[in-house]
C-alpha positions as CSV (number, residue, x, y, z in Angstrom):
1,M,60.7,73.0,136.2
2,R,63.0,71.4,133.6
3,Y,65.0,68.4,134.5
4,T,67.1,66.4,131.9
5,P,69.2,64.1,134.2
6,E,71.5,63.0,131.1
7,N,72.7,66.4,130.5
8,P,75.9,67.5,132.1
9,L,75.5,71.2,132.6
10,I,73.8,73.7,135.1
11,V,74.0,77.2,134.2
12,Q,73.7,79.8,137.2
13,S,72.4,83.2,137.0
14,D,75.8,84.7,137.7
15,H,77.0,83.3,134.2
16,T,78.9,80.5,136.1
17,L,78.4,77.2,134.5
18,L,79.0,73.8,136.2
19,L,80.0,71.0,134.0
20,E,79.7,67.5,135.2
21,T,82.4,65.2,134.2
22,M,81.2,61.8,134.4
23,G,78.3,61.5,132.2
24,P,78.3,60.6,128.5
25,H,77.9,64.2,127.1
26,F,80.9,65.8,129.3
27,A,83.2,65.9,125.9
28,S,80.9,67.1,123.7
29,C,79.6,70.0,125.9
30,R,83.1,70.9,127.1
31,D,84.2,71.4,123.5
32,V,81.5,73.7,122.8
33,L,82.0,75.6,126.1
34,N,85.4,76.2,125.4
35,R,84.3,78.5,122.2
36,F,82.7,81.0,124.4
37,A,83.5,80.5,128.1
38,E,86.6,80.5,130.4
39,L,87.3,77.4,132.6
40,V,87.8,78.6,136.2
41,K,88.6,75.4,138.3
42,S,88.7,71.6,137.5
43,P,88.3,69.2,140.3
44,D,87.3,65.5,139.6
45,Y,83.5,65.4,139.1
46,V,82.5,69.2,138.5
47,H,84.4,71.7,136.1
48,T,83.4,75.4,136.7
49,Y,83.3,77.8,133.7
50,K,82.6,81.5,133.5
51,I,81.2,83.5,130.9
52,T,82.8,86.9,130.5
53,P,82.4,89.6,128.2
54,L,85.9,89.0,126.6
55,S,85.1,85.4,126.0
56,L,81.9,86.3,124.3
57,W,83.8,88.9,122.0
58,N,86.3,86.6,121.2
59,A,83.7,83.9,120.1
60,A,81.9,86.6,118.0
61,S,85.0,87.8,116.2
62,A,85.4,84.0,115.4
63,G,82.0,83.9,113.9
64,M,79.7,82.4,116.5
65,K,76.5,83.7,116.7
66,V,74.3,84.8,120.0
67,E,72.0,82.1,118.8
68,D,74.6,79.4,118.6
69,V,75.7,80.3,122.3
70,V,72.1,80.6,123.6
71,A,71.3,77.1,121.8
72,A,74.2,75.4,123.5
73,L,73.1,76.3,126.9
74,E,69.6,75.1,126.2
75,K,70.9,72.0,124.6
76,W,73.2,70.7,127.3
77,A,71.5,72.3,130.4
78,K,70.2,69.8,133.0
79,Y,67.9,72.4,134.5
80,D,66.2,75.6,133.0
81,V,68.6,78.3,131.7
82,P,68.0,81.2,134.2
83,P,66.2,83.8,132.0
84,N,68.8,86.5,132.5
85,V,71.8,84.6,131.2
86,P,70.3,84.6,127.6
87,V,69.5,88.4,128.1
88,S,73.0,89.1,129.2
89,V,74.9,87.1,126.6
90,R,72.9,88.8,123.7
91,D,73.3,92.2,125.2
92,T,77.3,91.5,125.9
93,M,77.8,89.6,122.5
94,G,75.9,92.1,120.6
95,R,78.3,94.9,121.6
96,Y,81.0,93.5,119.1
97,G,80.4,95.4,116.2
98,R,78.2,98.1,117.3
99,L,81.2,100.4,117.3
100,K,83.0,100.3,113.8
101,L,86.1,102.0,112.8
102,F,86.3,103.2,108.9
103,A,89.0,105.1,107.0
104,D,88.0,108.5,106.2
105,G,89.3,111.3,104.0
106,R,90.0,113.3,107.2
107,G,91.6,110.2,109.2
108,L,89.4,107.9,110.7
109,R,86.0,107.8,111.5
110,L,84.1,105.9,114.5
111,E,80.6,104.9,113.9
112,S,77.8,103.6,116.0
113,D,74.2,102.2,115.0
114,D,72.9,103.9,118.0
115,P,73.3,107.5,118.6
116,V,72.6,107.2,122.4
117,L,75.6,104.7,122.4
118,M,77.8,107.3,120.4
119,T,76.8,110.0,123.0
120,E,77.9,107.6,125.9
121,V,81.1,106.9,124.3
122,C,82.0,110.6,123.6
123,N,81.3,111.4,127.4
124,L,83.7,108.4,128.5
125,K,86.8,110.2,130.3
126,P,89.2,107.6,129.2
127,V,88.2,107.6,125.6
128,M,87.5,111.6,125.2
129,P,91.4,112.3,124.6
130,F,91.4,109.9,121.6
131,L,88.3,111.3,119.6
132,G,88.1,114.4,117.6
133,L,85.4,116.3,115.9
134,R,81.7,114.8,116.2
135,I,80.3,115.0,112.8
136,G,76.8,113.7,113.1
137,E,74.7,111.8,115.7
138,R,76.3,108.5,115.0
139,K,80.0,109.4,114.1
140,V,83.1,111.0,115.3
141,L,86.3,111.6,113.9
142,V,89.4,110.0,115.1
143,N,93.2,110.7,114.5
144,P,95.1,107.8,113.3
145,A,97.8,108.1,115.5
146,H,95.0,107.2,118.4
147,R,93.8,104.3,116.6
148,G,95.2,101.7,118.9
149,E,94.8,103.8,122.2
150,L,91.2,104.6,121.3
151,K,90.4,100.6,120.7
152,Q,92.3,99.8,124.0
153,A,90.3,102.3,126.0
154,L,86.9,101.4,124.6
155,T,87.5,97.6,125.2
156,H,88.2,98.7,128.8
157,A,85.0,100.3,129.1
158,G,83.1,97.3,127.6
159,H,82.6,98.5,124.2
160,P,84.7,96.5,121.9
161,V,85.5,98.2,118.3
162,E,85.3,96.3,115.0
163,D,88.2,97.8,113.3
164,L,87.5,98.0,109.6
165,A,89.8,101.0,108.7
166,G,92.1,98.9,106.6
167,Y,95.9,98.6,106.4
168,K,98.8,100.0,104.7
169,E,99.9,97.6,102.1
170,G,103.7,97.9,102.9
171,E,106.5,97.4,100.3
172,A,105.9,94.4,98.1
173,L,108.1,91.3,98.3
174,D,107.9,88.8,95.7
175,F,108.2,85.3,96.8
176,R,106.4,82.1,96.8
177,L,106.1,78.7,98.9
178,R,108.4,76.0,97.6
179,P,106.6,72.9,96.8
180,L,109.8,70.8,97.9
181,S,111.6,71.3,101.2
182,I,114.9,72.0,100.9
183,A,116.1,70.1,104.0
184,T,114.2,67.0,103.2
185,Q,113.9,67.0,99.6
186,G,110.2,66.0,99.9
187,P,107.2,67.6,99.0
188,W,105.2,69.7,101.8
189,A,102.2,71.7,101.9
190,L,100.0,73.7,104.4
191,R,97.9,71.0,106.1
192,D,94.1,71.7,105.8
193,Y,93.5,73.3,109.3
194,Q,96.7,75.6,108.6
195,T,95.2,76.9,105.5
196,E,92.0,77.4,107.2
197,A,93.9,79.5,110.0
198,V,95.6,81.8,107.0
199,D,92.2,82.0,105.5
200,S,90.6,83.4,109.0
201,F,93.4,85.6,109.6
202,H,93.1,87.3,106.1
203,G,89.2,87.3,106.3
204,D,87.6,88.6,102.9
205,G,90.1,91.2,102.0
206,M,91.3,94.8,103.0
207,L,88.6,95.4,105.8
208,H,87.4,92.0,107.3
209,G,90.5,90.5,108.5
210,G,94.4,91.6,108.5
211,S,94.4,91.5,112.4
212,G,94.0,89.1,115.0
213,V,95.2,85.9,116.7
214,V,95.5,82.1,115.5
215,V,95.5,79.7,118.5
216,L,97.0,75.9,117.8
217,P,98.6,73.7,120.1
218,C,102.5,73.5,120.3
219,G,103.7,71.2,117.7
220,A,100.7,72.0,115.2
221,G,102.7,74.3,113.0
222,K,102.1,77.8,114.2
223,T,105.2,78.7,112.1
224,M,103.9,77.3,109.1
225,V,100.8,79.5,109.4
226,G,102.9,82.5,109.9
227,I,104.9,81.7,106.7
228,G,101.3,80.9,104.9
229,A,100.3,84.5,105.9
230,M,103.6,86.0,104.5
231,S,103.1,84.4,101.2
232,R,99.4,85.6,101.0
233,L,100.5,89.0,101.5
234,N,103.9,89.2,99.7
235,T,104.9,92.0,101.7
236,R,107.9,93.1,104.0
237,T,107.6,91.4,107.3
238,L,108.8,91.8,110.7
239,I,108.5,88.7,113.1
240,L,109.0,89.1,116.9
241,C,110.3,85.9,118.5
242,T,110.6,84.9,122.2
243,N,114.4,84.1,121.9
244,V,117.2,83.7,119.5
245,T,116.6,79.9,119.4
246,A,113.1,80.5,118.1
247,L,114.3,83.5,115.9
248,R,116.8,81.1,114.2
249,Q,114.2,78.5,113.9
250,W,112.1,80.5,112.1
251,K,114.5,81.6,109.6
252,Q,115.2,78.0,109.0
253,E,111.8,77.3,108.0
254,I,111.4,80.3,106.1
255,L,114.4,79.6,103.9
256,D,113.6,75.9,103.7
257,K,109.7,76.4,102.8
258,T,109.7,79.8,100.6
259,T,111.5,81.1,97.7
260,L,113.4,83.8,100.2
261,T,117.0,83.8,100.0
262,E,119.6,84.8,102.8
263,E,120.0,87.9,101.3
264,E,116.3,88.8,102.1
265,V,115.9,87.4,105.7
266,G,117.7,89.3,108.5
267,E,118.2,88.7,112.2
268,Y,118.2,91.5,114.6
269,S,119.5,90.3,117.6
270,G,122.5,90.9,120.2
271,E,124.7,89.2,117.9
272,M,123.9,91.1,114.6
273,K,121.6,94.3,113.4
274,Q,120.2,93.3,110.0
275,I,117.0,95.1,108.5
276,K,116.2,93.1,105.6
277,P,112.7,92.5,103.7
278,V,112.0,89.9,106.5
279,T,113.6,90.9,109.7
280,L,113.2,88.5,112.7
281,T,114.0,90.0,116.2
282,T,113.2,89.4,120.0
283,Y,110.9,90.6,122.5
284,Q,114.0,91.1,124.8
285,I,115.7,93.1,122.2
286,L,112.8,95.7,121.5
287,T,112.4,96.0,125.4
288,F,116.0,96.7,126.0
289,R,117.0,99.9,127.8
290,K,120.0,101.0,129.8
291,S,117.8,101.6,132.9
292,K,114.2,102.1,133.8
293,T,114.2,105.9,132.9
294,D,115.9,105.3,129.7
295,P,114.1,105.1,126.5
296,F,114.1,101.8,124.9
297,V,117.0,101.3,122.6
298,H,115.6,99.3,119.6
299,F,112.0,100.4,119.4
300,G,112.9,102.4,116.3
301,I,113.1,98.9,114.4
302,F,109.4,99.7,114.0
303,D,109.8,102.5,111.7
304,K,113.0,101.3,109.7
305,A,111.0,99.7,107.0
306,N,107.5,99.7,105.5
307,W,106.1,96.7,106.9
308,G,103.1,95.3,105.5
309,L,102.9,92.6,108.2
310,I,104.0,92.1,111.8
311,I,103.9,88.7,113.3
312,Y,104.1,88.1,117.0
313,D,105.2,84.7,117.8
314,E,103.8,83.6,121.2
315,V,101.8,86.5,121.7
316,H,100.5,85.4,125.0
317,L,104.1,86.6,126.1
318,L,104.0,89.9,124.6
319,P,105.7,92.2,127.3
320,A,103.8,95.0,128.4
321,P,106.2,97.8,127.2
322,V,105.8,96.4,123.6
323,F,102.1,97.2,123.9
324,R,102.9,100.9,123.4
325,A,104.6,100.3,120.4
326,V,101.8,98.1,119.1
327,S,99.4,100.7,119.5
328,E,101.2,102.7,117.2
329,L,101.2,100.1,114.4
330,Q,97.6,99.9,113.9
331,A,98.0,100.6,110.1
332,R,99.7,97.7,109.8
333,R,98.8,94.0,109.4
334,R,99.2,92.0,112.7
335,L,99.1,88.4,113.2
336,G,99.6,87.0,116.5
337,L,100.6,83.2,117.1
338,T,100.1,81.1,120.5
339,A,99.2,78.0,121.9
340,T,96.8,79.6,124.7
341,L,95.5,83.2,124.9
342,V,95.8,82.9,128.6
343,R,98.2,86.1,130.2
344,E,98.9,85.4,133.9
345,D,99.2,89.5,133.9
346,G,95.3,89.5,133.1
347,K,96.2,91.7,129.9
348,E,94.0,89.4,127.4
349,E,91.7,92.3,126.7
350,D,94.9,94.3,125.4
351,V,95.8,91.4,123.0
352,F,92.1,91.5,121.5
353,S,92.2,95.2,121.3
354,L,95.9,96.1,120.0
355,I,96.9,92.7,118.0
356,G,93.4,91.7,117.3
357,P,90.4,89.1,118.2
358,K,90.8,85.3,118.0
359,R,90.4,84.4,114.4
360,F,90.9,80.6,114.7
361,D,91.2,78.1,117.3
362,M,91.7,74.3,117.1
363,P,91.1,72.2,120.0
364,W,94.1,70.1,121.0
365,K,92.4,66.9,121.1
366,D,90.9,67.3,117.7
367,L,94.8,67.6,116.3
368,E,95.5,64.6,118.6
369,H,92.7,62.4,117.0
370,Q,93.9,63.3,113.5
371,G,97.5,62.7,114.2
372,W,99.0,66.0,113.8
373,I,100.2,66.3,117.3
374,A,101.1,63.1,119.6
375,S,99.1,61.6,122.3
376,A,99.9,62.7,125.6
377,T,99.5,61.1,128.8
378,C,99.8,63.5,131.9
379,T,100.7,62.3,135.2
380,E,101.0,64.2,138.7
381,I,103.4,62.5,141.1
382,R,102.9,63.8,144.8
383,V,106.2,63.4,146.8
384,G,106.4,63.6,150.4
385,F,109.0,65.6,152.6
386,S,111.8,64.4,154.8
387,D,111.1,65.2,158.4
388,D,113.7,68.0,158.5
389,D,112.0,69.7,155.5
390,R,108.6,69.3,156.9
391,L,109.7,71.4,159.8
392,R,111.4,74.1,157.6
393,Y,108.1,74.2,155.7
394,A,106.1,74.7,158.7
395,V,107.6,77.7,160.0
396,A,108.3,79.5,156.5
397,D,106.4,82.4,155.0
398,D,104.2,81.8,152.0
399,R,106.9,82.7,149.4
400,E,109.3,80.6,151.4
401,K,106.8,77.7,151.6
402,F,106.5,77.5,147.8
403,R,110.3,77.5,147.4
404,I,110.9,74.8,150.0
405,A,108.2,72.5,148.5
406,S,109.5,73.3,144.6
407,V,113.1,72.1,145.7
408,N,112.2,69.1,147.7
409,A,114.9,67.0,147.5
410,R,113.2,63.6,147.2
411,K,111.9,64.6,143.8
412,S,115.7,63.8,142.6
413,V,114.9,60.2,143.4
414,V,111.6,60.1,141.4
415,V,113.6,61.7,138.6
416,E,115.9,58.7,138.7
417,E,113.1,56.2,138.6
418,L,111.3,58.0,135.6
419,L,114.5,57.9,133.8
420,A,115.1,54.1,134.4
421,R,111.3,53.7,133.6
422,H,111.9,55.6,130.0
423,V,115.3,54.4,129.3
424,N,115.0,54.2,125.4
425,D,113.2,57.7,125.3
426,K,114.2,61.2,124.8
427,V,113.4,63.2,127.8
428,L,113.3,66.6,128.9
429,V,113.7,67.6,132.7
430,L,111.9,71.2,133.2
431,G,112.2,73.4,136.0
432,M,112.4,76.7,137.4
433,Y,115.1,77.0,140.2
434,I,118.6,76.9,138.7
435,E,120.2,75.4,142.0
436,Q,117.9,72.4,141.8
437,L,118.6,72.3,138.2
438,E,122.3,72.4,138.5
439,F,122.1,69.7,141.3
440,L,120.2,67.3,139.2
441,S,122.2,67.7,136.2
442,R,125.1,66.6,138.3
443,R,123.2,63.8,139.8
444,I,121.8,62.2,136.6
445,E,125.0,63.2,134.4
446,A,122.9,65.2,131.8
447,P,123.6,68.6,130.4
448,I,121.7,71.7,131.3
449,I,120.7,74.7,129.4
450,E,119.8,77.7,131.5
451,G,120.0,81.6,131.1
452,K,124.0,81.8,131.4
453,T,124.3,79.2,128.7
454,S,125.7,80.7,125.5
455,Q,123.6,80.6,122.5
456,K,126.3,78.6,120.5
457,R,126.2,76.0,123.6
458,R,122.4,76.1,123.4
459,D,122.4,75.3,119.8
460,E,125.1,72.5,120.2
461,L,123.0,70.7,123.0
462,Y,119.8,71.1,120.9
463,A,121.4,69.8,118.1
464,Q,123.0,66.7,119.8
465,F,119.4,66.1,121.3
466,R,117.8,65.9,118.1
467,H,120.5,63.7,116.8
468,G,120.2,61.2,119.4
469,E,123.8,62.1,120.8
470,I,122.3,62.7,124.2
471,R,119.1,61.3,125.5
472,V,118.3,63.6,128.5
473,L,118.6,67.3,128.7
474,V,117.9,69.6,131.6
475,V,116.5,72.7,130.7
476,S,115.4,76.1,132.8
477,K,112.6,78.3,132.0
478,V,114.6,79.3,128.7
479,G,113.3,76.2,127.1
480,N,109.6,76.8,127.9
481,F,109.0,78.5,124.6
482,S,109.5,77.9,121.0
483,V,112.3,75.1,121.2
484,D,111.9,72.6,118.4
485,L,112.8,69.4,119.7
486,P,110.6,67.1,117.5
487,D,111.9,63.6,119.0
488,A,111.3,64.5,122.8
489,N,108.6,62.3,123.9
490,V,109.0,62.5,127.7
491,A,108.9,65.8,130.0
492,I,109.3,65.7,133.7
493,Q,108.4,69.0,135.2
494,I,110.2,69.3,138.9
495,S,109.5,73.0,139.4
496,G,107.1,75.7,137.9
497,T,106.3,79.3,138.3
498,W,103.7,79.4,140.9
499,G,100.1,78.8,139.1
500,S,101.1,79.8,135.5
501,R,98.6,77.8,133.1
502,Q,100.4,78.9,130.2
503,E,103.6,77.4,131.4
504,E,102.2,74.2,132.1
505,A,100.8,74.1,128.4
506,Q,104.0,75.2,126.8
507,R,106.0,72.5,128.8
508,L,103.6,69.7,127.6
509,G,103.8,71.6,124.2
510,R,107.8,70.7,124.0
511,I,106.7,66.8,123.6
512,L,103.8,67.2,121.5
513,R,105.3,67.1,118.1
514,P,104.2,64.0,116.3
515,K,106.3,61.2,116.6
516,P,107.1,58.2,114.2
517,G,105.2,54.8,115.3
518,D,102.8,55.0,118.2
519,N,103.0,58.7,118.3
520,K,102.7,58.9,122.2
521,A,104.2,61.1,124.9
522,S,104.5,61.3,128.7
523,F,104.1,64.3,130.6
524,Y,105.1,64.3,134.6
525,S,104.5,67.1,137.0
526,L,106.4,66.3,140.4
527,V,104.7,68.6,143.2
528,T,105.2,68.0,146.9
529,R,102.1,66.5,148.7
530,D,100.0,68.6,150.8
531,T,101.7,71.9,150.2
532,V,100.9,75.1,148.5
533,E,103.0,73.9,145.5
534,Q,100.2,71.0,145.1
535,T,97.6,73.5,145.5
536,F,99.2,75.9,142.7
537,G,99.7,72.6,140.6
538,E,96.0,72.3,140.4
539,K,95.7,76.0,138.9
540,R,98.5,75.1,136.5
541,Q,96.5,72.5,135.1
542,L,93.5,74.4,134.3
543,F,94.0,75.3,130.6
544,L,95.3,71.6,129.9
545,T,92.0,70.2,131.4
546,E,90.0,72.6,129.4
547,Q,91.6,71.1,126.1
548,G,90.6,67.5,127.5
549,Y,93.7,66.3,129.2
550,A,93.2,64.3,132.4
551,Y,95.9,64.1,135.0
552,R,96.6,60.9,136.9
553,I,97.7,61.0,140.3
554,E,100.6,58.9,141.9
555,S,102.1,59.1,145.3
556,R,105.8,58.9,146.5
557,A,107.0,58.7,149.9
């Protein structure tokens, strides 16, 4: 039996991978595991990963070969790799591309390299409604209207489709990237990794590429990747954003970095309804309806122009109702942008099948080492209860336990201590519970942005923060995503959404934009000690742990 003590990886027959954190090869092994496995839990000394079909299909779509996965397991394994694991990896990863979708004069054509596999597919009940006439042992016709639904159903059945049916070009839109920024009057260009991301999305032309997801950390310039993709295609573009603040930041960057004009870039929001060659809207607008039984009022925007490209910003937040519209837009090129493909609703497979596979991924720590994002230190501060709160917690049900722990009044004292420690820094205080945030806003005399804050007031406060007129800003969940506050270098999280890994990553992302000088940032997460909040906090940290961030633990009474 093989035994290589310096190797950090133990491969188990159930496709679980145990990675020891204390040895010299931990970081190298972790970085390669991130390409084809998912982190499940991360206690101090041994991290647990799981090889899943989706993790392998995303690796395959990003260009990783079966041989690369098997070689990595063999290279870093402490003991013999169980013989069933390479066999399973070859079988699962090899499924990607065995079914291919092509354009056909009669519509679309699904092909397989194996007539038995095609027979199996044609007899799958969830798939049968989307298939047409079988025209041979390995081919079956498909109605183009079912392109998305077919891919979705086959992915759920364990048979991912490589979509090579091509795309409608959309109406042409002639513009180019500016060599000089209007805002700074200085030169600018896509960074090397941003260009690589654009290249990976486009692939080698009409068939290989044109749909998929680019994964980059917050602050690394995902907007620039989107603009680069637009300029490569020169076509009418629809951009879906998380909120109006993000929408207007996109618009500002487009006008600053391209030759497009105000007349060509429109906003479709609650305040105005413009359909222009480049149109920006929000997920909230698209999912608006008067009641649960009424139709979505604004879904028609998808059909109002001959779009050649649709960009989904923060695609991991794509609302479930939008999936229906996405399934009907398979003939359009689709670019998803995100810092993490983690979805707390478990719909990662739907993003894979309907938006496209992961085309490009850049480890956060690689960009940190290159200076493109700030170097962040993460600290979890465990705070004690008062005697009264401890008693209330003890008799509460599970949901109420989480709320009581989250709004622990002693956290306010810790916030004041941290503000005194960071008296010269730009600080965001982030939380979930509005009463807790409003109380803290009054206590530390800092303005607050929450759901009821008007867009005008939000813009004013964000501008004052950017210009240094205010140093501390209290922000609810509305500030989790796509808020460009480049000078923020400290974030204090006082409460969060259960065990949301994506929220933890996004909140750290608020302070990762590169800083002049030492380019450092500090992220603090306050949890109540020995409660369910501490347990959920460990789950929240999973994605960041996977990216190489380690939480230092501090304790307060």
